[in-house]
C-alpha positions in Angstrom: 0.0 0.0 0.0 2.8 2.4 0.9 4.6 1.6 -2.3 1.5 2.4 -4.4 1.2 5.7 -2.6 4.8 6.6 -3.3 4.3 6.0 -7.0 1.3 8.3 -7.4 3.3 11.6 -7.5 5.4 10.2 -10.3 2.4 10.1 -12.7 2.4 14.0 -12.8 5.2 14.3 -15.4 4.2 17.8 -16.6 4.0 20.8 -14.3 0.8 22.8 -14.5 1.0 26.6 -14.9 -1.4 28.6 -12.7 -4.0 30.5 -14.6 -4.9 34.1 -13.7 -8.2 34.6 -12.0 -10.4 36.2 -14.6 -13.1 38.6 -13.2 -16.5 39.0 -14.7 -16.5 41.2 -17.8 -19.0 44.1 -17.8 -21.8 44.0 -20.3 -20.2 46.7 -22.6 -17.0 44.8 -22.8 -18.7 41.5 -23.6 -20.8 43.2 -26.4 -17.7 44.9 -27.8 -15.8 41.6 -27.9 -18.6 39.8 -29.7 -18.9 42.5 -32.3 -15.1 42.9 -33.0 -14.5 39.2 -33.0 -17.2 38.6 -35.7 -16.3 41.7 -37.7 -12.5 41.5 -37.7 -12.7 37.7 -38.1 -14.9 38.0 -41.1 -12.7 40.7 -42.6 -9.6 38.6 -42.3 -11.3 35.5 -43.7 -12.9 37.5 -46.6 -9.8 39.4 -47.8 -6.1 38.9 -48.7 -5.3 38.8 -45.0 -6.0 35.1 -44.9 -4.7 34.2 -48.4 -1.4 36.0 -47.9 -0.5 33.5 -45.1 -0.3 30.7 -47.7 0.9 32.1 -51.0 2.9 35.0 -52.2 3.7 34.1 -55.8 2.9 36.8 -58.3 1.3 34.5 -60.8 -0.5 32.3 -58.3 -2.0 34.8 -55.8 -5.2 33.5 -54.4 -8.3 35.7 -54.9 -10.0 37.3 -52.0 -12.7 34.9 -50.6 -15.1 37.8 -50.8 -14.8 37.6 -54.6 -16.0 34.0 -54.6 -19.2 32.2 -53.7 -21.1 32.6 -51.4 -20.0 36.1 -50.4 -19.8 37.4 -54.0 -23.5 37.1 -54.9 -24.4 38.6 -51.5 -22.2 41.6 -52.0 -23.4 42.1 -55.6 -27.1 41.9 -54.4 -26.4 44.4 -51.6 -24.7 46.8 -53.8 -27.5 46.8 -56.3 -30.6 46.7 -54.0 -29.4 48.4 -50.8 -26.6 50.7 -51.8 -28.2 51.4 -55.2 -25.0 51.2 -57.2 -26.0 51.6 -60.8 -22.7 50.6 -62.4 -21.7 46.9 -62.4 -19.1 46.1 -59.7 -15.6 45.3 -60.9 -13.1 42.9 -59.4 -9.5 43.7 -60.2 -5.9 43.5 -58.8 -5.8 39.7 -59.5 -9.0 39.1 -57.5 -7.8 41.1 -54.5 -10.5 43.6 -54.8 -12.0 43.4 -51.3 -8.9 45.2 -49.9 -8.9 48.1 -52.5 -11.1 51.2 -52.4 -13.4 50.3 -55.3 -17.2 49.9 -54.8 -16.8 46.2 -54.4 -14.6 46.7 -51.3 -17.0 49.3 -49.8 -19.9 47.0 -50.4 -17.9 44.1 -48.8 -17.2 46.2 -45.7 -20.9 47.2 -45.5 -22.0 43.5 -45.7 -19.5 42.5 -43.0 -20.6 45.3 -40.8 -24.3 44.3 -41.1 -23.5 40.6 -40.5 -21.4 41.5 -37.5 -24.1 43.7 -36.0 -26.8 41.1 -36.5 -24.5 38.4 -35.1 -23.7 40.5 -32.0 -27.4 41.0 -31.3 -28.2 37.4 -31.6 -25.1 36.3 -29.7 -25.8 38.7 -26.9 -29.4 37.5 -26.5 -28.4 33.8 -26.4 -25.4 34.1 -24.2 -26.4 36.7 -21.6 -25.2 34.7 -18.6 -21.6 34.3 -19.8 -19.1 35.9 -17.3 -16.3 36.5 -19.8 -14.7 35.3 -23.0 -11.2 35.0 -21.8 -10.7 31.5 -23.3 -12.0 32.5 -26.7 -10.1 35.8 -26.6 -6.7 34.2 -26.2 -7.3 32.0 -29.3 -8.7 34.8 -31.3 -5.8 37.0 -30.3 -3.5 34.4 -31.6 -5.2 34.3 -34.9 -5.1 38.1 -35.2 -1.5 38.2 -34.3 -0.6 36.1 -37.3 -3.1 37.8 -39.5 -1.5 41.2 -38.9 2.0 39.7 -38.9 1.5 38.3 -42.4 0.4 41.7 -43.7 3.3 43.5 -42.0 5.9 41.1 -43.3 4.4 41.0 -46.8 4.2 44.8 -47.2 7.5 45.2 -45.4 9.6 43.0 -47.6 8.3 44.5 -50.9 9.7 47.8 -49.5 12.9 46.3 -48.2 13.6 44.9 -51.7 12.5 48.2 -53.2 9.8 46.6 -55.3 6.6 48.4 -54.2 7.9 51.8 -55.2 10.7 51.5 -57.8 12.9 54.2 -59.1 11.1 56.5 -61.6 11.1 55.0 -65.1 12.6 56.7 -68.0 9.2 57.9 -69.1 8.5 59.3 -65.7 11.7 61.3 -65.8 10.4 63.0 -68.9 6.9 63.5 -67.7 6.0 67.1 -66.6 5.5 67.4 -62.9 2.0 68.8 -63.1 0.7 65.7 -65.0 1.5 63.4 -62.1 -1.4 62.1 -60.1 -1.1 62.4 -56.3 -0.5 58.6 -56.0 2.0 58.8 -58.9 3.8 61.6 -57.1 4.0 59.5 -53.9 5.2 56.4 -55.7 7.9 58.1 -57.6 9.0 60.2 -54.6 9.4 57.1 -52.5 11.1 55.2 -55.4 13.7 57.9 -55.9 14.6 57.6 -52.2 15.2 53.9 -51.8 17.0 54.2 -48.4 13.8 55.7 -47.0 11.7 53.0 -48.6 13.9 50.3 -47.1 13.7 52.0 -43.7 9.9 52.0 -43.7 10.0 48.4 -44.9 12.3 47.4 -42.0 9.9 49.0 -39.5 7.0 47.0 -40.9 8.9 43.7 -41.0 10.1 44.4 -37.4 6.5 44.9 -36.3 5.5 41.6 -38.0 8.3 39.6 -36.5 7.7 40.9 -33.0 4.0 39.9 -33.3 5.0 36.3 -33.9 6.6 35.9 -30.4 4.0 36.1 -27.6 6.3 38.0 -25.2 7.0 40.7 -27.8 3.5 40.8 -29.3 2.6 44.1 -27.5 5.7 45.8 -28.9 5.0 44.4 -32.3 1.4 45.7 -32.2 2.7 49.2 -31.2 5.1 49.3 -34.1 2.5 48.0 -36.5 0.0 50.6 -35.2 2.5 53.4 -35.8 3.4 52.1 -39.2 -0.2 51.7 -40.3 -1.2 55.1 -39.1 1.6 56.5 -41.4 0.5 54.4 -44.3 -3.2 55.3 -43.8 -2.3 59.0 -43.6 -0.3 58.7 -46.9 -3.2 56.9 -48.5 -5.6 59.5 -47.5 -3.5 62.5 -48.5 -2.2 61.0 -51.8 -5.4 59.2 -52.7 -3.9 55.8 -52.8 -6.6 53.1 -53.3 -5.8 51.1 -50.2 -7.3 53.4 -47.5 -9.9 50.8 -46.4 -7.3 48.1 -45.9 -4.9 50.2 -44.0 -7.7 51.3 -41.7 -8.6 47.7 -41.0 -4.9 46.9 -40.2 -5.1 49.8 -37.7 -8.1 48.1 -36.1 -6.3 44.8 -35.9 -3.4 46.6 -34.1 -5.8 48.3 -31.7 -7.6 45.1 -30.8 -4.3 43.4 -30.0 -3.2 46.4 -27.8 -6.6 46.8 -26.0 -5.8 44.5 -23.0 -2.5 46.3 -22.4 -3.9 49.9 -22.7 -4.1 50.4 -18.9 -0.6 49.2 -18.4 0.7 51.4 -21.2 -1.1 54.5 -19.9 0.3 54.0 -16.4 3.9 53.5 -17.7 4.0 55.9 -20.6 1.7 58.7 -19.5 1.4 58.6 -15.7 5.1 57.5 -15.1 4.0 54.9 -12.7 5.1 51.3 -12.1 2.9 48.7 -13.7 2.4 45.0 -13.3 3.5 42.4 -15.8 1.1 41.3 -18.5 -1.8 39.0 -17.4 -2.3 37.4 -20.8 -3.3 33.8 -20.3 -1.2 31.0 -21.7 -2.8 28.9 -24.5 -2.6 25.7 -22.5 -2.3 24.8 -18.8 0.7 22.5 -19.3 4.3 23.9 -19.6 5.2 21.3 -22.3 2.1 22.1 -24.4 2.9 25.8 -24.3 6.4 25.2 -25.3 5.2 23.1 -28.3 2.7 25.9 -29.1 5.6 28.5 -29.0 7.7 26.3 -31.3 4.8 26.0 -33.8 4.3 29.8 -33.8 8.0 30.3 -34.5 7.9 27.8 -37.3 4.9 29.7 -38.8 6.8 32.9 -38.5 9.8 31.4 -40.3 7.4 30.2 -43.0 6.2 33.8 -43.6 9.7 35.2 -43.6 10.9 32.5 -46.0 7.8 32.8 -48.2 8.2 36.5 -48.8 12.0 36.6 -48.9 11.9 34.0 -51.7 9.2 35.8 -53.6 10.8 39.2 -53.3 14.2 38.0 -54.2 12.9 36.3 -57.3 10.9 39.3 -58.3 13.9 41.6 -57.7 16.0 39.6 -60.1 13.3 39.5 -62.8 11.4 42.8 -62.5 13.4 44.8 -59.9 16.8 46.3 -59.6 18.5 43.0 -60.3 17.0 42.5 -63.8 19.2 43.0 -66.9 18.8 46.0 -69.1 16.4 45.5 -72.0 17.7 45.9 -75.6 18.1 49.5 -76.8 17.5 50.7 -73.2 17.6 54.5 -72.8 16.2 57.9 -73.9 16.9 58.6 -77.5 16.6 62.1 -78.9 15.2 62.2 -82.5 17.8 64.3 -84.3 16.3 63.8 -87.8 13.0 62.3 -89.0 11.3 61.9 -92.3 7.9 60.5 -93.3 7.4 59.2 -96.8 10.9 60.7 -97.6 9.8 64.1 -96.5 11.9 65.7 -93.8 9.9 66.8 -90.7 11.5 69.6 -88.8 10.8 69.8 -85.0 7.8 72.2 -85.3 5.5 72.4 -82.3 2.5 72.4 -84.6 3.5 69.0 -86.1 1.7 66.2 -84.2 3.3 63.4 -86.3 6.9 64.4 -85.6 8.5 62.6 -82.6 10.8 64.3 -80.1 12.1 61.3 -78.3 12.0 57.5 -78.3 12.2 55.7 -74.9 13.0 52.0 -74.5 12.4 51.0 -70.9 11.7 48.0 -68.7 8.3 46.2 -69.3 5.6 47.6 -67.0 1.8 47.3 -66.5 1.4 50.2 -69.0 2.9 48.2 -71.8 1.3 45.9 -74.2 3.6 43.1 -73.0 3.3 42.5 -69.3 6.5 41.3 -67.6 7.6 39.1 -70.5 10.9 37.4 -70.0 13.7 37.4 -72.6 13.3 34.4 -74.8 16.4 33.4 -76.8 17.2 36.5 -78.8 13.8 38.2 -78.9 12.7 40.4 -75.9 9.7 42.4 -75.1 10.3 46.0 -74.0 8.2 48.9 -72.9 8.7 51.5 -75.7 7.2 55.0 -76.0 7.4 58.0 -78.3 7.3 61.5 -76.9 5.7 64.1 -79.1 6.9 67.7 -79.3 4.1 68.8 -76.9 5.6 66.3 -74.3 2.7 63.9 -74.5 3.6 60.2 -74.4 2.5 57.5 -76.8 3.2 54.0 -75.2 3.8 50.8 -77.2 4.8 47.3 -76.6 8.0 46.5 -78.5 9.5 43.2 -79.5 13.3 43.5 -80.3 15.1 40.9 -82.3 18.8 41.5 -82.0 20.2 39.2 -84.6 17.8 40.3 -87.3 17.9 43.9 -86.0 14.2 44.3 -86.2 11.7 46.1 -84.0 7.9 45.3 -83.9 5.5 47.6 -82.1 2.0 46.9 -80.8 -0.7 48.8 -79.0 -2.5 47.5 -75.9 -5.8 49.1 -77.0 -5.7 47.9 -80.6 -4.8 44.2 -81.1 -4.8 44.6 -84.9 -2.3 47.5 -85.0 1.3 46.8 -85.7 4.4 48.7 -86.9 7.8 47.3 -87.9 11.2 48.7 -88.2 14.8 47.7 -88.9 17.5 49.4 -86.8 21.2 50.1 -87.0 23.6 51.2 -84.3 26.6 52.9 -86.0 27.8 53.7 -82.5 26.8 52.9 -79.0 25.0 56.2 -78.6 23.5 56.3 -82.2 20.4 54.6 -83.5 18.8 54.6 -87.0 15.2 53.3 -87.4 13.6 52.6 -90.8 10.2 51.0 -91.2 6.4 51.5 -91.7 4.1 52.9 -89.2 0.4 53.9 -89.8 0.9 53.1 -93.5 3.7 55.6 -93.8 7.4 55.0 -94.4 9.4 56.4 -91.5 13.1 57.1 -91.1 14.6 58.4 -87.8 18.1 59.1 -86.6 18.4 59.2 -82.9 21.0 60.1 -80.2 21.2 58.5 -76.8 20.7 60.8 -73.8 22.9 60.4 -70.8 20.5 59.3 -68.0 22.8 60.9 -65.4 21.9 64.4 -66.6 18.8 64.2 -64.5 19.5 65.5 -61.0 17.0 63.0 -59.6 19.3 60.2 -60.8 22.7 61.7 -60.3 22.6 64.0 -57.3 22.8 61.5 -54.5 23.4 62.3 -50.9 25.5 65.2 -49.4 26.6 65.7 -45.9 27.6 69.3 -46.6 25.3 71.4 -48.8 25.6 74.9 -50.1 22.8 77.1 -51.5 20.5 76.5 -53.3 20.3 73.2 -51.4 19.1 71.1 -54.3 15.5 72.4 -54.2 15.3 72.8 -57.9 
């Protein structure tokens, strides 16, 4: 009998962590939790927040669940019959439309708001006797930590690799300042200061990484909140179509910070000592919590590896690591003739070109991100008229045959073909047919470094006029 009693304590192989005594939540706190759990949970599950945790490939991005059945028909019906939207809703950005600022995104947010409100009312009526939702809160908080971390890491790495806002293209360097949209101004301003873009990306990545570890989640939420407030302000002031999504990421940060607000106020504002965090562990057993922490760290490494791999590959194919396309540069049209008739550079002549620009493929070209295949490459090409307006084209350059074929994105049947010669590295001669006319052009390569935005760089010591021009 004594031997049996002595073996009983040996059965408890795992120590049990004490759980904090959770007081009864007041009615307002319980109602607020019900609403925000439903609304924020639905928003994460209906948008790119959930899909970005699993895929980051440019060509295989999962569409927002809101753009699929069963949410899509509900959103379309709501937009037509309740919001009275006359125009048909569009779904763009590769299916990630629920996080943009188009009417589909606003209708989605309205539907989620109505569903969350109705669910809160029903939940509150059926669960009036509940003292608190502490157990549910800790698991939902875990979900939101990774939901927000995924967004911070994704948006952070595309800035760290200078992919979100790239250096102004050759066409942008020639575009008059007043013709830029507010968003175009922001994008090119950030792109021309890559060090600042990398800095902001590092801040977002830091917030995401700190959210992954439970002990540093509060600091991660603070950094994420500050970063998203800046992003939201820029989106509002520069009219960037991601205001709605940035605002929701602010809400996610605030929800994660809510339990620590009293402690933060005491420490940061009242300059008083504060107690440690009372956030409950996921499990009662020490071993189970250690396994849970290991799983969280593995998921964090998955997110870091996922977006590092994608951004590195994208940087090498479409970012700063890509090779220069054939004929890359800004070419001044020195002489031009149409049907063997010389065309002097008169401002009244709308058919005479001022410059030809061969640049990297972009979304404004007829060929979108086409890789070089053997000896033929797709290039973004444009002619600039004498009034500084730009006519963009897609260009296919065949180096061995020295031929150039042009296409238009808005007219699939339109084509133009040229042969080219390069008597010298900075000289180009084009001969061919365009719009049923024989065209001859002699062009001179412009030094890209003549633009101060490209060549000025950084200065510790600055004299007047301080580079404001």
